[in-house]
C-alpha positions in Angstrom: -6.8 27.0 -20.1 -8.8 30.4 -19.5 -11.4 28.2 -17.6 -12.8 29.8 -14.2 -14.7 28.5 -11.4 -16.9 25.9 -11.6 -15.7 25.1 -15.2 -12.5 24.6 -13.7 -13.1 22.7 -10.8 -15.0 20.4 -13.1 -12.2 20.0 -15.6 -9.8 19.1 -12.6 -12.3 16.6 -11.1 -12.3 14.6 -14.3 -8.4 15.0 -15.1 -7.8 13.7 -11.2 -10.5 10.7 -12.1 -9.0 9.7 -15.4 -5.4 10.1 -13.6 -6.8 7.3 -11.2 -6.9 4.9 -14.1 -3.4 4.3 -14.4 -3.1 2.8 -11.2 -3.3 -1.2 -10.7 -4.9 -2.9 -12.3 -5.2 -1.1 -15.2 -2.1 0.9 -16.0 -3.5 3.1 -18.3 -0.5 5.1 -18.3 -1.5 7.8 -20.8 -4.2 9.0 -18.6 -1.6 9.7 -16.4 -0.1 11.7 -18.0 -3.0 13.7 -19.3 -4.2 14.2 -15.5 -0.7 15.6 -14.6 -0.4 17.8 -17.4 -3.9 19.1 -16.8 -2.8 19.7 -13.0 -0.2 21.8 -14.0 -2.1 23.9 -16.5 -4.5 24.8 -14.2 -2.4 25.6 -11.6 -0.1 27.7 -13.8 -3.5 29.8 -14.6 -4.7 30.2 -10.9 -5.2 33.8 -10.3 -3.8 33.3 -6.7 -2.9 30.2 -3.8 -6.5 29.8 -3.1 -8.0 29.6 -6.5 -5.1 27.0 -7.0 -5.5 25.3 -3.6 -9.4 24.9 -4.8 -8.2 23.4 -8.1 -5.9 21.1 -6.9 -8.7 20.0 -4.1 -11.1 19.0 -7.1 -8.5 17.1 -9.0 -7.6 15.4 -5.7 -11.4 14.5 -5.3 -11.7 13.3 -8.4 -8.7 11.2 -8.2 -9.3 9.6 -4.6 -13.1 8.8 -5.8 -12.0 6.6 -8.6 -8.9 5.1 -6.8 -10.7 4.6 -3.6 -14.0 3.5 -4.9 -13.6 -0.4 -4.0 -14.2 0.7 -0.3 -18.0 0.6 -1.6 -18.1 -3.1 -1.9 -17.2 -3.6 2.2 -20.4 -2.1 2.9 -22.3 -4.5 0.6 -21.1 -7.6 2.0 -24.3 -9.5 3.3 -26.0 -8.8 5.4 -25.0 -5.1 4.2 -26.9 -3.5 7.1 -24.8 -0.2 6.4 -25.0 -0.3 2.5 -26.5 3.0 1.8 -23.5 4.7 3.9 -20.9 3.3 1.7 -21.1 5.7 -1.7 -21.7 8.8 0.6 -18.5 7.4 3.0 -16.5 7.3 -0.1 -17.3 10.7 -1.4 -16.3 11.9 1.6 -13.1 10.3 2.3 -11.9 11.2 -1.6 -13.1 15.0 -0.5 -11.1 15.0 2.7 -8.0 13.6 0.5 -8.3 16.2 -1.8 -7.0 18.6 0.0 -3.7 16.9 0.1 -3.2 17.5 -3.6 -5.0 20.9 -3.0 -2.6 22.1 -0.2 0.2 21.1 -2.6 -1.2 23.1 -5.5 -1.8 26.0 -3.0 1.8 26.1 -1.2 3.5 26.1 -4.7 1.2 28.9 -6.1 2.2 30.9 -3.0 6.1 29.9 -3.3 5.7 30.8 -7.1 4.4 34.5 -6.4 6.0 35.0 -3.4 9.6 34.5 -5.5 9.5 35.8 -8.8 12.5 33.9 -9.7 10.7 30.6 -9.8 8.9 31.9 -12.6 11.0 29.6 -15.2 8.8 26.6 -16.4 11.0 24.3 -15.7 11.6 25.8 -12.3 8.0 26.4 -11.8 7.8 22.3 -12.5 10.3 21.3 -9.9 8.8 23.4 -7.3 5.1 21.7 -7.8 7.1 18.0 -7.7 8.6 19.0 -4.5 5.0 20.4 -3.1 3.2 17.3 -4.6 5.7 15.0 -2.6 5.7 16.7 0.5 1.7 16.3 0.5 1.7 12.8 -0.5 4.2 12.2 2.3 1.8 13.9 5.0 -1.2 11.6 3.3 0.5 8.7 4.5 1.0 9.8 8.0 -1.4 12.2 9.6 -4.6 11.3 11.2 -3.2 7.1 11.1 -2.1 8.2 7.4 -3.5 6.5 4.7 -0.7 6.0 2.0 -2.9 4.3 -0.6 -2.4 4.5 -4.0 1.0 7.1 -4.2 1.5 8.4 -7.5 4.7 6.0 -7.9 2.5 2.9 -8.1 1.7 3.8 -12.2 4.8 1.9 -12.8 4.2 -1.1 -10.9 3.9 -3.0 -14.5 7.2 -2.9 -15.4 9.3 -4.2 -12.3 12.8 -2.2 -13.2 11.4 1.0 -13.2 10.4 0.3 -9.4 13.6 0.2 -8.4 14.4 3.6 -7.7 12.1 3.0 -4.3 15.1 0.8 -3.3 17.0 4.2 -3.2 14.4 7.0 -2.1 11.5 4.7 -1.0 8.0 5.3 -3.0 7.5 8.9 -2.3 10.9 10.1 -3.6 10.2 8.0 -6.9 6.7 9.8 -6.9 8.5 13.2 -7.0 10.6 11.7 -10.0 7.0 10.2 -11.7 5.3 13.5 -11.0 8.1 15.4 -13.1 7.9 12.5 -15.9 4.2 13.0 -16.2 4.0 16.5 -16.3 6.7 17.3 -18.5 4.5 18.0 -21.5 3.4 20.9 -19.4 6.8 22.5 -19.7 7.4 22.0 -23.3 8.9 19.3 -25.9 12.1 19.3 -24.6 11.1 18.6 -21.3 9.1 15.7 -22.8 11.8 14.4 -24.6 14.5 14.5 -21.4 11.6 12.5 -19.6 11.5 10.2 -22.0 15.1 9.8 -21.6 14.9 9.6 -18.0 12.3 6.6 -18.1 14.7 4.6 -20.7 17.6 5.4 -18.2 15.9 4.0 -15.1 14.5 1.3 -16.4 18.1 0.2 -18.2 19.5 1.0 -14.5 17.0 -1.2 -12.9 17.0 -3.9 -14.8 21.1 -3.9 -14.3 20.6 -4.0 -10.7 18.5 -7.1 -10.7 19.8 -10.3 -9.6 18.3 -13.1 -12.1 15.5 -15.1 -10.8 16.7 -17.9 -8.5 14.5 -20.1 -6.5 17.2 -20.1 -4.0 17.9 -22.6 -1.4 15.6 -21.3 1.6 12.7 -23.3 3.5 9.8 -24.4 1.4 6.5 -23.0 2.9 2.8 -23.6 1.6 0.6 -20.5 1.2 -2.9 -21.7 1.6 -5.5 -19.8 -0.1 -9.5 -20.8 1.1 -11.5 -18.8 -1.1 -13.7 -18.1 1.6 -16.7 -15.7 1.0 -16.6 -13.1 3.4 -20.3 -13.4 3.9 -20.1 -17.0 4.8 -16.8 -16.5 7.0 -18.1 -15.8 10.4 -21.3 -18.1 10.3 -21.0 -20.2 13.3 -22.5 -23.1 11.4 -19.6 -23.1 8.9 -16.6 -22.8 11.7 -15.9 -26.7 11.4 -16.1 -27.3 7.8 -13.8 -24.0 7.1 -11.0 -25.1 9.7 -11.2 -28.7 8.1 -10.8 -27.5 4.7 -7.7 -25.5 5.8 -6.4 -28.3 7.1 -7.1 -30.1 4.5 -5.5 -28.1 2.2 -2.5 -27.6 4.2 -2.0 -31.6 4.3 -1.8 -32.1 0.4 0.9 -34.0 -1.2 4.4 -32.6 -0.1 3.1 -31.7 3.5 6.2 -33.5 5.1 8.8 -31.6 3.1 7.8 -28.2 4.5 8.8 -26.0 7.0 5.9 -23.8 7.3 2.5 -23.7 6.3 0.7 -19.9 6.3 -2.7 -19.4 6.5 -4.4 -15.8 5.8 -5.4 -12.9 8.1 -8.1 -14.3 10.6 -8.2 -17.6 8.9 -10.2 -19.6 11.6 -13.3 -18.1 12.0 -13.2 -18.0 15.7 -11.4 -15.8 18.6 -8.1 -18.2 19.5 -7.2 -18.4 22.9 -5.0 -20.6 24.6 -5.7 -23.8 25.6 -8.5 -23.6 23.0 -9.7 -27.2 21.4 -9.6 -25.8 18.5 -5.7 -25.7 18.5 -5.4 -29.6 18.8 -7.3 -29.4 15.3 -5.2 -26.4 13.6 -2.2 -28.2 14.6 -2.7 -31.1 12.3 -1.7 -28.4 9.7 1.8 -28.3 11.3 4.4 -30.0 9.2 7.0 -32.3 10.7 9.7 -29.9 12.9 7.8 -26.8 11.3 5.2 -24.8 12.1 1.8 -23.3 11.1 1.9 -19.1 10.8 -1.9 -18.3 10.7 -3.4 -15.1 11.1 -6.3 -15.0 13.9 -8.4 -12.9 16.2 -6.3 -13.5 19.6 -8.1 -13.7 23.0 -6.5 -13.9 26.3 -9.7 -15.8 27.8 -10.4 -12.7 30.1 -13.2 -11.1 28.7 -11.9 -7.6 29.5 -9.0 -8.3 28.1 -9.9 -7.4 24.9 -9.5 -9.2 21.2 -6.6 -8.7 18.9 -5.9 -9.3 15.2 -2.8 -11.3 15.0 -0.3 -13.6 13.5 0.0 -16.5 15.4 2.9 -19.2 15.3 1.8 -22.7 16.2 3.8 -25.5 16.9 2.8 -29.5 16.4 2.0 -29.6 20.2 -0.9 -26.8 19.2 0.9 -24.8 21.5 1.1 -21.0 20.6 4.7 -20.3 20.6 4.9 -16.8 19.4 2.6 -14.1 18.4 2.5 -10.6 16.6 -0.6 -8.3 17.4 -1.5 -5.5 14.8 0.0 -2.4 15.3 -1.6 -0.3 13.0 -5.5 -0.7 12.7 -7.9 0.5 10.2 -10.0 3.5 11.8 -13.5 2.5 12.2 -12.7 -0.5 10.2 -10.9 -2.6 12.9 -11.5 0.2 15.8 -13.6 2.7 17.0 -11.7 5.8 18.2 -12.3 5.9 22.1 -14.7 2.9 22.0 -13.9 2.1 25.7 -14.9 5.6 26.8 -17.6 5.7 24.1 -18.9 2.2 24.7 -22.8 3.0 23.7 -21.7 4.9 20.7 -19.5 1.9 19.6 -22.4 -0.4 20.3 -24.6 1.8 18.3 -22.3 1.9 15.2 -22.4 -2.2 15.6 -18.7 -3.3 15.4 -16.4 -4.3 17.7 -13.1 -3.4 18.0 -9.7 -4.7 18.2 -6.9 -3.9 20.5 -3.8 -2.0 19.2 -0.4 -4.2 19.2 2.3 -2.6 21.4 5.3 -2.7 18.3 6.5 -4.0 15.1 8.3 -7.1 15.8 10.9 -9.6 13.8 10.2 -13.2 15.0 13.2 -15.6 15.2 12.4 -19.3 15.4 14.4 -22.5 15.2 14.6 -23.9 11.5 12.9 -21.1 10.1 15.0 -17.7 8.9 13.7 -14.5 11.1 11.0 -12.6 9.5 8.5 -9.3 10.1 4.7 -9.9 10.2 2.9 -7.8 8.5 -1.0 -7.8 9.0 -3.0 -6.6 5.7 -3.5 -2.8 5.9 -0.1 -2.5 7.2 1.7 -3.4 4.3 0.6 -0.1 2.7 3.4 2.3 5.2 6.8 2.8 3.8 9.5 2.5 6.4 7.1 0.8 8.6 7.5 -3.2 7.9 10.2 -4.5 9.7 10.5 -5.1 13.5 13.3 -3.1 15.7 16.8 -4.9 16.1 18.5 -7.4 13.8 17.2 -7.2 10.1 14.7 -9.9 9.0 15.2 -12.3 6.6 12.3 -11.9 4.9 8.5 -10.2 5.1 5.1 -12.4 5.9 2.0 -10.4 4.8 -1.4 -12.2 5.7 -4.7 -10.4 4.6 -8.1 -11.2 3.9 -9.6 -8.8 0.6 -12.2 -11.3 0.4 -14.4 -7.5 1.5 -13.7 -6.1 -1.8 -14.7 -8.3 -4.0 -13.2 -8.6 -7.9 -12.5 -4.7 -7.3 -9.4 -2.9 -8.2 -8.6 -2.8 -4.7 -7.0 -6.1 -3.9 -4.6 -5.7 -6.9 -3.7 -1.9 -5.4 -3.0 -3.8 -2.3 -0.5 -6.2 -4.0 1.3 -3.5 -5.5 2.1 -1.9 -1.8 3.1 -5.1 -1.0 5.4 -5.6 -3.6 7.0 -1.8 -3.1 7.8 -2.5 0.5 9.8 -5.5 -0.8 11.6 -3.3 -3.5 12.5 -0.8 -0.6 13.5 -2.9 2.0 15.6 -5.5 -0.5 13.5 -8.4 1.3 11.4 -11.2 -0.2 7.8 -11.5 1.0 5.4 -14.3 1.5 1.6 -13.1 1.2 -1.3 -15.3 2.2 -4.7 -13.7 1.2 -8.1 -15.4 2.0 -9.4 -14.6 -1.5 -6.3 -13.3 -3.1 -4.0 -12.3 -4.1 -1.8 -14.7 -2.6 2.0 -14.4 -4.0 5.6 -14.8 -3.9 7.6 -11.6 -4.1 11.2 -11.5 -4.4 13.7 -8.7 -3.2 13.2 -7.0 -6.5 9.5 -6.9 -6.4 8.8 -9.5 -9.0 6.2 -12.0 -8.5 7.5 -15.7 -8.8 4.3 -17.1 -7.8 0.3 -16.1 -7.3 -2.8 -17.2 -7.0 -5.3 -14.9 -8.4 -8.4 -13.6 -7.1 -11.0 -15.8 -6.0 -9.3 -19.1 -6.9 -8.9 -21.8 -4.3 -5.3 -23.4 -3.9 -2.2 -23.5 -2.6 1.8 -22.3 -3.6 4.7 -24.4 -2.3 7.7 -22.1 -2.8 11.0 -21.7 -1.1 11.5 -18.5 0.6 13.4 -16.2 -1.7 17.1 -15.1 -1.2 17.3 -11.4 0.7 19.7 -9.0 -0.7 22.1 -6.6 0.6 20.7 -4.1 2.9 19.2 -1.0 0.4 19.8 2.5 1.1 15.9 3.3 2.1 16.0 -0.2 4.1 18.9 1.3 6.1 17.9 5.1 6.3 14.3 5.3 5.6 13.2 8.2 4.8 16.3 9.9 5.3 17.0 9.0 1.8 13.7 11.0 0.8 14.9 14.3 2.8 18.1 13.8 1.0 16.2 13.8 -2.3 14.0 16.9 -1.6 17.2 18.7 -0.4 18.9 18.3 -3.6 15.8 19.0 -5.4 15.6 22.4 -3.3 19.2 23.2 -4.0 18.3 22.6 -7.6 15.6 24.6 -7.5 17.6 27.6 -6.1 20.1 27.2 -8.9 17.6 27.3 -11.7 16.1 30.3 -10.4 19.1 32.1 -11.1 19.1 31.0 -14.7 15.4 31.3 -15.7 13.5 33.9 -16.7 11.4 35.4 -14.0 8.0 35.7 -16.4 7.0 32.7 -18.7 4.4 32.8 -21.8 2.1 29.9 -21.3 1.9 28.9 -24.8 5.2 29.4 -25.7 6.5 26.1 -24.4 3.9 23.9 -26.0 
């Protein structure tokens, strides 16, 4: 790899773009190996930290441009007033996110040059993996975070290989994933070891998974109305949409349910206490049960604002509990400083939801306690349960209709499955146009409705499992893994040569 300048950057961009095709729903894993190996080769031949950073940034820009292209779909939902802004915004976002792999490459190059004893090919690979993991964690946290498509998602096609997330979370699994994918860059012995690790991890993951069990939990009904986003908020469609939701909720078996679940913002209007619409919605409440619905919640006072919420409605049409979304999507669900910059917010043309106070666990009579997660919130590890007692299950309501049949909804589902694995908790997922699913505590999809399908899922809430290490200690287990990797790096530096010949390892 003797490329320099724009040629090296172009190859890096292409390699990152190819690696993104290993993400859901394609899972073209060989391309992830190609992308990771080229990343390491380009890093290895970079003259210094600045060159490594620029190559890593180009790689990341290509990776995130392909991995997040689906965002463009939202700009072209009719009336598509801001359609032309879609492509440049996605490209700009990819360029911004590209700095995280870039910073990993630059920092690792700086460390490798500052401490020549890290020159052994195995030590250098481990160093780069540590830097990658730290950068990926930062991507999920700084500037409100964007933990979309972390590297470990390439294993979502094989449930046993996801079980490592129960120990170290998706970022810790990402460290191991980087080492495995990039192993060919360190030679055939490293490649062979990577194959052994994958096989061992698959066997270990399979061994810890309990047999699939329908369980004896309460029966719930997921309603997927498949309402196109372009039609959802039209005033003339409101009554028809609510009646459709109610009719689907009351299909055969209604009297045996403990809860009916509607997706995010299912009612196409703001729901306020005492609203006549609650009487209609109450028809979807099963006997001695609840309607759990995503909704835009208002207080009836204009100055109070509106929240993106999960409402619990009883047979009398009363809102007996609610959760307001805490982690809103910047520029999608709120305009930063929208109250202070009201004229600017009005020019942009979007209103803003208010931010919820905190995540929570809801404990209702006749229903196991659960933590609600609204849409985008499900992509953030260690941030899906409320304080206090551990819930028995997770409830994710979402509306991915904005993104059509793109890869976005499938990548969103992969995030939901990883949260179930990390926490050791089953998840019920209700989506407007899909993918609605019942996910067990090991990340297995027990039942699902695919994209743009109308229908219902009746299923018992799957059994929980003992708290996982990651569920107990969160990113503390990731920190422990990084510390162990750091100690191993120090040990390796004592027994590996300070210089390597690039071609000798291939």
